[in-house]
KETIDO-971714 format. One record per atom (N, C-alpha, C): residue in one letter; residue number from 1; atom name; z, y, x. Coordinates in steps of 0.02 Angstrom, whole numbers, padded with zeros to 5 digits, m for minus. Layout:
<rs>
   aa     i   at       zz       yy       xx
    A   NUM   CA        Z        Y        X
...
</rs>
This chain:
<rs>
   aa     i   at       zz       yy       xx
    M     1    N   m00001   m00047    00069
    M     1   CA   m00006    00033    00009
    M     1    C   m00011    00040    00051
    S     2    N   m00032    00096    00030
    S     2   CA   m00052    00179    00095
    S     2    C   m00043    00221    00046
    M     3    N   m00019    00290    00069
    M     3   CA    00013    00331    00014
    M     3    C   m00044    00376    00059
    E     4    N   m00077    00418    00030
    E     4   CA   m00089    00469    00039
    E     4    C   m00014    00534    00002
    I     5    N   m00040    00594    00066
    I     5   CA    00026    00621    00084
    I     5    C   m00001    00704    00058
    S     6    N   m00060    00687    00082
    S     6   CA   m00052    00774    00097
    S     6    C   m00069    00814    00017
    S     7    N   m00089    00764   m00032
    S     7   CA   m00092    00800   m00104
    S     7    C   m00064    00811   m00140
    I     8    N    00003    00819   m00109
    I     8   CA    00097    00840   m00132
    I     8    C    00109    00908   m00111
    P     9    N    00117    00929   m00165
    P     9   CA    00143    01001   m00126
    P     9    C    00199    00985   m00124
    P    10    N    00234    01066   m00089
    P    10   CA    00307    01045   m00039
    P    10    C    00347    01070   m00111
    F    11    N    00342    01128   m00160
    F    11   CA    00388    01143   m00182
    F    11    C    00347    01118   m00277
    A    12    N    00387    01075   m00330
    A    12   CA    00420    01076   m00368
    A    12    C    00412    01137   m00423
    K    13    N    00401    01154   m00454
    K    13   CA    00433    01211   m00497
    K    13    C    00489    01246   m00469
    D    14    N    00545    01222   m00464
    D    14   CA    00599    01269   m00463
    D    14    C    00647    01244   m00383
    N    15    N    00614    01153   m00378
    N    15   CA    00637    01135   m00336
    N    15    C    00596    01120   m00263
    I    16    N    00611    01058   m00235
    I    16   CA    00549    01039   m00195
    I    16    C    00545    00946   m00202
    N    17    N    00456    00948   m00169
    N    17   CA    00466    00836   m00184
    N    17    C    00477    00829   m00103
    V    18    N    00530    00793   m00110
    V    18   CA    00520    00737   m00045
    V    18    C    00517    00671   m00042
    L    19    N    00493    00655    00010
    L    19   CA    00453    00585    00027
    L    19    C    00513    00558    00063
    V    20    N    00561    00513    00046
    V    20   CA    00613    00476    00072
    V    20    C    00559    00401    00120
    E    21    N    00614    00411    00140
    E    21   CA    00537    00377    00230
    E    21    C    00608    00346    00220
    T    22    N    00693    00330    00222
    T    22   CA    00763    00313    00250
    T    22    C    00812    00288    00231
    P    23    N    00814    00274    00163
    P    23   CA    00857    00254    00153
    P    23    C    00936    00248    00169
    K    24    N    00993    00287    00098
    K    24   CA    01055    00280    00119
    K    24    C    01081    00238    00149
    F    25    N    01122    00199    00217
    F    25   CA    01147    00152    00229
    F    25    C    01090    00112    00275
    S    26    N    01046    00143    00275
    S    26   CA    01012    00063    00317
    S    26    C    01021    00085    00379
    R    27    N    01005    00030    00439
    R    27   CA    01019    00019    00508
    R    27    C    00944    00058    00538
    F    28    N    00884    00043    00510
    F    28   CA    00837    00058    00522
    F    28    C    00801    00114    00515
    K    29    N    00788    00133    00519
    K    29   CA    00741    00207    00522
    K    29    C    00669    00173    00522
    Y    30    N    00679    00256    00466
    Y    30   CA    00601    00220    00458
    Y    30    C    00537    00276    00454
    A    31    N    00457    00293    00461
    A    31   CA    00453    00344    00473
    A    31    C    00371    00339    00443
    Y    32    N    00366    00378    00406
    Y    32   CA    00279    00416    00410
    Y    32    C    00247    00399    00441
    D    33    N    00189    00367    00416
    D    33   CA    00136    00348    00503
    D    33    C    00078    00390    00467
    P    34    N    00071    00452    00464
    P    34   CA   m00013    00489    00438
    P    34    C   m00068    00416    00474
    D    35    N   m00083    00434    00493
    D    35   CA   m00143    00363    00541
    D    35    C   m00156    00315    00464
    F    36    N   m00088    00275    00472
    F    36   CA   m00099    00213    00445
    F    36    C   m00077    00237    00376
    K    37    N   m00054    00287    00359
    K    37   CA   m00039    00313    00282
    K    37    C    00019    00261    00264
    V    38    N    00074    00244    00268
    V    38   CA    00125    00208    00265
    V    38    C    00170    00218    00314
    L    39    N    00252    00202    00276
    L    39   CA    00332    00202    00317
    L    39    C    00332    00128    00346
    V    40    N    00327    00142    00432
    V    40   CA    00349    00114    00497
    V    40    C    00403    00090    00518
    C    41    N    00431    00045    00526
    C    41   CA    00491    00021    00567
    C    41    C    00524    00068    00611
    E    42    N    00515    00101    00638
    E    42   CA    00518    00159    00689
    E    42    C    00549    00120    00739
    K    43    N    00648    00113    00707
    K    43   CA    00688    00096    00764
    K    43    C    00726    00047    00739
    E    44    N    00788    00013    00759
    E    44   CA    00851   m00010    00718
    E    44    C    00933    00053    00779
    L    45    N    00979    00042    00732
    L    45   CA    01033    00118    00749
    L    45    C    01057    00043    00796
    P    46    N    01099    00111    00815
    P    46   CA    01161    00037    00858
    P    46    C    01207    00007    00811
    E    47    N    01246   m00037    00841
    E    47   CA    01292   m00088    00777
    E    47    C    01336   m00022    00751
    G    48    N    01328   m00028    00674
    G    48   CA    01387    00039    00688
    G    48    C    01385    00098    00649
    S    49    N    01314    00050    00674
    S    49   CA    01282    00146    00637
    S    49    C    01246    00160    00599
    F    50    N    01200    00210    00550
    F    50   CA    01182    00163    00461
    F    50    C    01165    00270    00464
    I    51    N    01104    00263    00431
    I    51   CA    01093    00342    00408
    I    51    C    01126    00363    00347
    P    52    N    01176    00390    00343
    P    52   CA    01241    00398    00299
    P    52    C    01203    00419    00225
    Y    53    N    01148    00467    00200
    Y    53   CA    01126    00498    00164
    Y    53    C    01023    00481    00174
    D    54    N    00989    00464    00126
    D    54   CA    00953    00485    00090
    D    54    C    00923    00518    00142
    F    55    N    00842    00501    00189
    F    55   CA    00805    00535    00256
    F    55    C    00763    00529    00225
    G    56    N    00712    00612    00224
    G    56   CA    00656    00613    00193
    G    56    C    00589    00677    00220
    F    57    N    00549    00667    00197
    F    57   CA    00545    00748    00230
    F    57    C    00519    00796    00152
    V    58    N    00471    00862    00178
    V    58   CA    00444    00894    00127
    V    58    C    00378    00855    00167
    P    59    N    00309    00844    00097
    P    59   CA    00266    00845    00124
    P    59    C    00228    00913    00095
    G    60    N    00160    00935    00168
    G    60   CA    00168    00972    00150
    G    60    C    00165    01012    00206
    T    61    N    00221    01017    00268
    T    61   CA    00248    01042    00299
    T    61    C    00249    01011    00375
    K    62    N    00239    01082    00440
    K    62   CA    00253    01054    00489
    K    62    C    00290    01126    00517
    A    63    N    00347    01055    00540
    A    63   CA    00423    01077    00589
    A    63    C    00391    01106    00653
    E    64    N    00435    01117    00719
    E    64   CA    00443    01138    00769
    E    64    C    00413    01086    00805
    D    65    N    00461    01050    00792
    D    65   CA    00444    00951    00819
    D    65    C    00384    00945    00804
    G    66    N    00356    00984    00746
    G    66   CA    00276    00937    00751
    G    66    C    00257    00876    00684
    D    67    N    00338    00882    00686
    D    67   CA    00315    00830    00614
    D    67    C    00363    00856    00537
    P    68    N    00337    00825    00460
    P    68   CA    00358    00853    00431
    P    68    C    00447    00899    00443
    I    69    N    00466    00964    00371
    I    69   CA    00533    00969    00411
    I    69    C    00585    00907    00349
    D    70    N    00627    00915    00408
    D    70   CA    00631    00844    00352
    D    70    C    00716    00873    00320
    V    71    N    00738    00820    00258
    V    71   CA    00794    00831    00232
    V    71    C    00810    00778    00214
    L    72    N    00896    00792    00203
    L    72   CA    00948    00738    00173
    L    72    C    00958    00756    00133
    I    73    N    00961    00687    00065
    I    73   CA    00968    00698    00005
    I    73    C    01005    00660   m00019
    L    74    N    01054    00717   m00036
    L    74   CA    01142    00681   m00049
    L    74    C    01119    00639   m00109
    S    75    N    01177    00581   m00114
    S    75   CA    01141    00551   m00189
    S    75    C    01199    00492   m00196
    N    76    N    01187    00486   m00258
    N    76   CA    01240    00414   m00243
    N    76    C    01233    00334   m00243
    E    77    N    01150    00332   m00264
    E    77   CA    01138    00269   m00225
    E    77    C    01095    00281   m00177
    P    78    N    01045    00240   m00143
    P    78   CA    01009    00199   m00091
    P    78    C    00956    00240   m00118
    L    79    N    00891    00264   m00114
    L    79   CA    00842    00278   m00140
    L    79    C    00799    00246   m00109
    I    80    N    00725    00226   m00126
    I    80   CA    00689    00191   m00134
    I    80    C    00641    00227   m00057
    A    81    N    00634    00178   m00023
    A    81   CA    00590    00223    00056
    A    81    C    00520    00198    00018
    G    82    N    00490    00270    00048
    G    82   CA    00432    00259   m00010
    G    82    C    00399    00328   m00050
    C    83    N    00460    00330   m00111
    C    83   CA    00444    00372   m00149
    C    83    C    00463    00475   m00161
    I    84    N    00451    00476   m00184
    I    84   CA    00468    00542   m00214
    I    84    C    00492    00571   m00255
    V    85    N    00544    00640   m00217
    V    85   CA    00615    00647   m00244
    V    85    C    00571    00698   m00292
    E    86    N    00598    00754   m00336
    E    86   CA    00604    00791   m00367
    E    86    C    00678    00835   m00312
    C    87    N    00694    00872   m00304
    C    87   CA    00772    00871   m00290
    C    87    C    00787    00957   m00290
    R    88    N    00833    00953   m00298
    R    88   CA    00874    01001   m00297
    R    88    C    00884    01043   m00235
    L    89    N    00877    01101   m00207
    L    89   CA    00891    01134   m00118
    L    89    C    00976    01174   m00113
    L    90    N    00993    01153   m00070
    L    90   CA    01078    01170   m00072
    L    90    C    01050    01231   m00022
    G    91    N    01034    01196    00008
    G    91   CA    01031    01248    00078
    G    91    C    00986    01211    00168
    A    92    N    01027    01221    00199
    A    92   CA    00989    01228    00273
    A    92    C    01032    01207    00313
    I    93    N    01044    01152    00371
    I    93   CA    01094    01152    00426
    I    93    C    00994    01194    00497
    T    94    N    01037    01248    00487
    T    94   CA    00980    01244    00564
    T    94    C    01008    01225    00645
    A    95    N    00966    01184    00676
    A    95   CA    00963    01177    00750
    A    95    C    00932    01162    00777
    K    96    N    00958    01140    00848
    K    96   CA    00894    01171    00909
    K    96    C    00883    01086    00929
    Q    97    N    00847    01095    00944
    Q    97   CA    00855    00997    00983
    Q    97    C    00853    00998    01081
    K    98    N    00836    00971    01113
    K    98   CA    00794    00948    01191
    K    98    C    00817    00904    01187
    E    99    N    00720    00887    01214
    E    99   CA    00718    00824    01246
    E    99    C    00666    00825    01304
    K   100    N    00699    00820    01366
    K   100   CA    00673    00810    01409
    K   100    C    00697    00853    01421
    S   101    N    00617    00914    01449
    S   101   CA    00658    00996    01440
    S   101    C    00609    01034    01389
    K   102    N    00585    00992    01349
    K   102   CA    00585    01041    01282
    K   102    C    00610    01036    01230
    S   103    N    00626    01115    01208
    S   103   CA    00688    01127    01168
    S   103    C    00660    01173    01132
    F   104    N    00669    01128    01057
    F   104   CA    00637    01175    00973
    F   104    C    00683    01172    00931
    R   105    N    00630    01179    00864
    R   105   CA    00690    01199    00818
    R   105    C    00678    01125    00791
    N   106    N    00741    01125    00740
    N   106   CA    00739    01039    00716
    N   106    C    00783    01038    00629
    D   107    N    00744    01087    00596
    D   107   CA    00812    01120    00555
    D   107    C    00830    01043    00513
    R   108    N    00890    01053    00447
    R   108   CA    00881    01010    00406
    R   108    C    00907    01006    00361
    L   109    N    00855    01029    00301
    L   109   CA    00904    01056    00248
    L   109    C    00905    00965    00189
    I   110    N    00940    01019    00157
    I   110   CA    00998    00992    00117
    I   110    C    00980    00983    00050
    A   111    N    01013    00924   m00013
    A   111   CA    00964    00927   m00070
    A   111    C    01011    00881   m00105
    I   112    N    00956    00894   m00168
    I   112   CA    00981    00818   m00217
    I   112    C    00949    00828   m00247
    P   113    N    00943    00759   m00270
    P   113   CA    00888    00747   m00336
    P   113    C    00917    00792   m00387
    S   114    N    00854    00797   m00417
    S   114   CA    00867    00846   m00489
    S   114    C    00862    00793   m00539
    Q   115    N    00893    00761   m00536
    Q   115   CA    00866    00694   m00590
    Q   115    C    00950    00662   m00593
    M   116    N    00966    00693   m00520
    M   116   CA    01061    00656   m00559
    M   116    C    01092    00712   m00553
    T   117    N    01148    00670   m00592
    T   117   CA    01209    00724   m00655
    T   117    C    01246    00715   m00637
    T   118    N    01307    00679   m00576
    T   118   CA    01326    00667   m00522
    T   118    C    01339    00727   m00521
    F   119    N    01314    00761   m00493
    F   119   CA    01309    00814   m00427
    F   119    C    01262    00894   m00466
    A   120    N    01255    00872   m00508
    A   120   CA    01241    00953   m00569
    A   120    C    01274    01018   m00552
    H   121    N    01319    01002   m00524
    H   121   CA    01358    01057   m00502
    H   121    C    01359    01109   m00451
    L   122    N    01329    01022   m00401
    L   122   CA    01318    01066   m00329
    L   122    C    01250    01112   m00328
    Q   123    N    01265    01181   m00337
    Q   123   CA    01188    01221   m00350
    Q   123    C    01166    01257   m00263
    S   124    N    01216    01259   m00179
    S   124   CA    01226    01292   m00145
    S   124    C    01263    01247   m00103
    I   125    N    01253    01242   m00026
    I   125   CA    01268    01231    00006
    I   125    C    01338    01254    00032
    D   126    N    01355    01289    00003
    D   126   CA    01427    01334   m00031
    D   126    C    01483    01281   m00053
    D   127    N    01435    01240   m00078
    D   127   CA    01468    01205   m00138
    D   127    C    01478    01141   m00093
    L   128    N    01473    01137   m00060
    L   128   CA    01474    01042   m00008
    L   128    C    01555    01070    00030
    P   129    N    01616    01022    00025
    P   129   CA    01676    01038    00050
    P   129    C    01644    01056    00154
    D   130    N    01678    01076    00191
    D   130   CA    01654    01096    00252
    D   130    C    01666    00995    00299
    N   131    N    01704    00963    00296
    N   131   CA    01700    00926    00299
    N   131    C    01647    00875    00278
    I   132    N    01643    00852    00230
    I   132   CA    01511    00820    00221
    I   132    C    01502    00833    00276
    L   133    N    01504    00909    00297
    L   133   CA    01439    00943    00320
    L   133    C    01449    00931    00395
    E   134    N    01523    00965    00416
    E   134   CA    01540    00938    00481
    E   134    C    01523    00862    00507
    Q   135    N    01538    00843    00437
    Q   135   CA    01537    00741    00472
    Q   135    C    01437    00730    00463
    I   136    N    01379    00769    00420
    I   136   CA    01324    00782    00455
    I   136    C    01300    00803    00499
    E   137    N    01332    00860    00548
    E   137   CA    01319    00893    00597
    E   137    C    01325    00821    00678
    S   138    N    01390    00810    00627
    S   138   CA    01394    00766    00718
    S   138    C    01340    00703    00691
    F   139    N    01359    00690    00649
    F   139   CA    01298    00648    00665
    F   139    C    01218    00633    00691
    F   140    N    01193    00711    00647
    F   140   CA    01174    00678    00687
    F   140    C    01134    00719    00765
    V   141    N    01208    00772    00785
    V   141   CA    01211    00747    00879
    V   141    C    01216    00679    00905
    T   142    N    01267    00654    00842
    T   142   CA    01274    00545    00882
    T   142    C    01226    00526    00869
    Y   143    N    01172    00526    00828
    Y   143   CA    01095    00492    00813
    Y   143    C    01075    00526    00866
    N   144    N    01063    00577    00896
    N   144   CA    01029    00604    00937
    N   144    C    01009    00593    01025
    E   145    N    01099    00602    01011
    E   145   CA    01112    00587    01091
    E   145    C    01105    00472    01095
    Q   146    N    01095    00452    01052
    Q   146   CA    01068    00407    01056
    Q   146    C    01020    00374    01103
    A   147    N    00957    00403    01095
    A   147   CA    00898    00419    01098
    A   147    C    00885    00491    01115
    G   148    N    00928    00500    01205
    G   148   CA    00932    00569    01224
    G   148    C    00890    00609    01210
    K   149    N    00924    00648    01145
    K   149   CA    00922    00724    01152
    K   149    C    00975    00750    01127
    K   150    N    00953    00808    01125
    K   150   CA    01048    00865    01117
    K   150    C    01003    00886    01087
    F   151    N    01044    00886    01000
    F   151   CA    01048    00914    00944
    F   151    C    01086    00932    00920
    T   152    N    01099    01024    00930
    T   152   CA    01145    01096    00917
    T   152    C    01129    01142    00872
    P   153    N    01188    01102    00786
    P   153   CA    01205    01110    00764
    P   153    C    01179    01230    00792
    L   154    N    01174    01256    00740
    L   154   CA    01164    01312    00765
    L   154    C    01213    01367    00708
    K   155    N    01175    01366    00620
    K   155   CA    01229    01379    00578
    K   155    C    01199    01329    00509
    R   156    N    01236    01348    00479
    R   156   CA    01217    01352    00395
    R   156    C    01207    01382    00361
    V   157    N    01139    01392    00300
    V   157   CA    01126    01453    00282
    V   157    C    01091    01402    00193
    G   158    N    01100    01469    00164
    G   158   CA    01084    01467    00098
    G   158    C    01021    01432    00071
    R   159    N    01036    01422    00005
    R   159   CA    00931    01405   m00027
    R   159    C    00885    01424   m00002
    S   160    N    00899    01521    00004
    S   160   CA    00848    01560    00008
    S   160    C    00820    01538    00068
    K   161    N    00853    01546    00125
    K   161   CA    00842    01531    00169
    K   161    C    00794    01477    00199
    A   162    N    00819    01423    00154
    A   162   CA    00790    01342    00175
    A   162    C    00727    01374    00159
    V   163    N    00726    01389    00073
    V   163   CA    00647    01391    00072
    V   163    C    00596    01432    00089
    K   164    N    00634    01483    00136
    K   164   CA    00574    01517    00190
    K   164    C    00563    01455    00234
    L   165    N    00616    01415    00250
    L   165   CA    00593    01391    00286
    L   165    C    00541    01337    00290
    I   166    N    00543    01313    00233
    I   166   CA    00488    01264    00197
    I   166    C    00435    01292    00202
    K   167    N    00404    01365    00192
    K   167   CA    00377    01427    00165
    K   167    C    00328    01397    00270
    E   168    N    00377    01418    00307
    E   168   CA    00337    01433    00367
    E   168    C    00339    01390    00374
    C   169    N    00351    01334    00358
    C   169   CA    00334    01265    00353
    C   169    C    00245    01243    00364
    A   170    N    00261    01261    00285
    A   170   CA    00213    01230    00246
    A   170    C    00137    01294    00275
    I   171    N    00146    01341    00275
    I   171   CA    00113    01389    00317
    I   171    C    00087    01361    00368
    K   172    N    00146    01344    00424
    K   172   CA    00121    01326    00522
    K   172    C    00048    01230    00490
    N   173    N    00057    01193    00443
    N   173   CA    00030    01161    00409
    N   173    C   m00028    01170    00407
    Q   174    N   m00056    01219    00365
    Q   174   CA   m00116    01224    00333
    Q   174    C   m00138    01267    00401
    L   175    N   m00107    01305    00455
    L   175   CA   m00148    01317    00503
    L   175    C   m00166    01268    00546
    R   176    N   m00130    01226    00552
    R   176   CA   m00142    01163    00586
    R   176    C   m00227    01130    00563
    E   177    N   m00211    01141    00531
    E   177   CA   m00268    01092    00497
    E   177    C   m00320    01121    00487
    K   178    N   m00346    01177    00485
    K   178   CA   m00383    01229    00511
    K   178    C   m00405    01227    00556
</rs>
């Protein structure tokens, strides 16, 4: 089954579209391969490690790292890898990543499925408890460390700045396609 994601817009009304790559609690990290147009198994996380929330990206975007902008989806149950989920954007954790001698931005959007009623009260990243955000940041620091990369959270931004990040990444994607 191949997926043609280039036709999926980044925004869905007041929400964003997210392609789920890796389900919550998975020890395997999956990634969309644009050449094969399917999800591929990228790597296994070390014993005792797992992805804490569903992880995916906003179609039609390109971030500084050359990949679509990343999204962490907070949900009760793991979503199915490969599905498109309309999500309410809460905000983002802006971050810098260093690989070898290259340094670039590698932000993480935070969102919840718009269909989920359990977290309907969450409207902004500020509605999340600080300890949850600290654990998310710690996960990405450790996850990247294990891959020989340095991930440095810079700041947390609200919905409007996160929307701006998506729009910038959508423009970069359009320019690269030309």
